[in-house]
C-alpha positions in Angstrom: 16.1 -9.9 0.2 13.4 -7.5 1.2 13.3 -4.1 2.9 10.6 -1.8 4.1 10.3 1.7 2.7 8.5 4.5 4.6 5.9 6.1 2.4 3.7 8.4 4.5 2.1 8.8 7.9 -1.0 6.8 8.5 -2.9 10.0 9.3 -2.0 11.3 5.8 -4.2 8.6 4.2 -7.9 9.6 4.1 -10.0 6.5 4.8 -11.6 5.0 1.6 -9.7 7.4 -0.6 -6.6 6.6 -2.6 -3.2 8.3 -2.5 -0.4 8.0 -5.1 3.2 7.6 -4.0 6.5 7.2 -5.8 8.4 4.2 -4.3 11.7 3.1 -5.8 10.8 4.9 -9.1 7.4 3.1 -9.3 4.0 4.7 -8.9 1.8 2.9 -6.4 -1.7 3.6 -5.0 -2.3 3.4 -1.3 -5.7 2.8 0.3 -6.7 2.9 4.0 -10.0 1.1 4.6 -12.4 2.7 7.0 -14.1 -0.5 8.2 -10.9 -2.4 9.1 -8.1 0.2 9.1 -6.1 -2.0 6.8 -3.7 -0.3 4.3 -3.3 -1.8 0.8 -0.8 -0.9 -1.9 -1.3 -1.7 -5.6 0.0 -0.5 -8.9 -1.1 3.0 -9.7 -1.1 2.0 -13.4 -4.5 0.9 -14.7 -3.8 -2.2 -16.9 -6.8 -1.5 -19.1 -6.3 2.2 -19.9 -2.5 2.2 -19.3 -3.0 5.5 -17.3 -1.7 6.1 -13.8 -5.1 6.6 -12.2 -5.8 3.8 -9.7 -5.3 6.1 -6.7 -8.4 7.9 -7.9 -10.4 4.7 -8.0 -13.6 4.0 -6.1 -13.1 1.9 -2.9 -15.9 -0.6 -2.3 -16.5 -4.3 -1.9 -17.8 -7.2 -3.9 -18.9 -10.4 -2.1 -17.1 -9.3 1.1 -13.9 -8.5 -0.8 -12.4 -5.0 -0.5 -12.0 -3.6 -4.0 -10.9 -0.6 -5.9 -12.7 0.2 -9.2 -10.7 1.9 -12.0 -11.9 5.5 -12.5 -11.5 5.0 -16.3 -13.6 1.9 -17.2 -14.8 0.8 -13.7 -13.2 -2.7 -13.6 -13.0 -3.8 -9.9 -9.7 -5.2 -8.4 -9.3 -7.1 -5.2 -7.1 -5.0 -3.0 -5.5 -8.0 -1.3 -4.5 -9.9 -4.4 -4.7 -7.4 -7.2 -6.9 -9.7 -9.3 -9.5 -8.1 -11.6 -12.9 -9.4 -10.6 -14.2 -8.6 -14.0 -11.4 -10.2 -16.0 -9.3 -12.7 -14.0 -6.6 -12.7 -16.7 -5.7 -9.2 -15.6 -4.3 -8.0 -12.3 -2.6 -5.2 -10.5 0.8 -5.7 -8.7 0.4 -5.6 -5.0 2.8 -4.8 -2.2 2.8 -5.9 1.4 2.2 -3.0 3.8 2.6 -2.4 7.5 2.2 0.5 9.9 5.2 1.1 12.2 5.3 4.0 14.7 2.5 5.8 12.8 4.2 5.4 9.4 2.9 3.4 6.4 5.7 1.2 5.0 5.7 -0.8 1.8 7.8 -4.0 1.4 10.4 -4.0 -1.4 12.4 -7.0 -2.4 15.7 -7.6 -4.2 16.4 -3.8 -4.2 14.5 -3.5 -7.4 11.1 -2.2 -6.2 9.5 -5.4 -7.3 7.3 -7.3 -4.7 
């Protein structure tokens, strides 16, 4: 079973900048893309450095894929799938997002905060 958790207003997200949020006791990083307006949610925890820093990452693209690069070691992650483009054996957890009545919402399943 899934449910949607309100996180912040869409206007609170600066395009192409990350924002950290605590959702069901889990730190996530939200990104609003300037070119498409899409909102993405991924783990805030960098799997390489084990630090909660992904919201401070650099938004960009590689081969037409929207990415965020870790501010620690610069590995790039696909914002849609969480896959690390520099090491496909590593990935970030991703959450479905939607905008409803001006609010960004993140989908949670099973009441556990897991996607």
